[in-house]
C-alpha positions, 0 to 999 in steps of 0.5 A: 972422786973423779967426775966422768963426762961421756966422750962423743965419739965424732963419726966420718962423712962417710960413716953418717953418710952410711948411718943417714941412708940405713937410718932412712931405708928404715923407716922407707920399710916402717910406712910401707910396709903399715901404709899409714899415710895412704897416701892416692892421687885423684883429680891429678892431685895426691893427698893423705887419708888426713885430706878426706877429714879436714886438710887438704894437705899432704905433711910435706907439703912445705917443700918448695914454698920457700922461694930462698932454699931451693928445696923443692923437690916434687915430682909426677911420682912423690919426691925427688929428695933423700931427706931423712928429717921427712921421713922421721917425720908423722903428723898426730892423727897417725901417730895415734892410729899408729902407736907401734909403727910410731914407737917403731919409728921413735925408736929410729929419730932419738937413735939419729938424733945421738948420734946427730944425724938431722931430724929437724932439718925437714926439706934438705937431701943428703946431699945438700946436708953433707955438703952443710957439714963437709964445709963446717970442717966437720 
């Protein structure tokens, strides 16, 4: 009996870019709908709901800590980068409190992983990621 192997179709750069945008936009709408992090500004500093429970930083506060990489995407109005890995991440507390939101985000994460989109490349913008895969002769 012949062994069947799954042949994964490789998407073009344009198709990857469009898929990245679509998943990012869906996740963004979910965050806006549920507002699980309750991000707010107090004394000119940005906090999330977890701040008053002991955490002093946002999940994405590591952005800009690595001077060897160009990863500082902070501005006065929030994040300036479109990063799928960051958009698909939620802390364990939010995962427990917002189960439906968490399941929906997890489905998007699995879909992104299935299509080899960057789900662990935190603080790396879409443009940088696309440049990296182009440079590797995708």
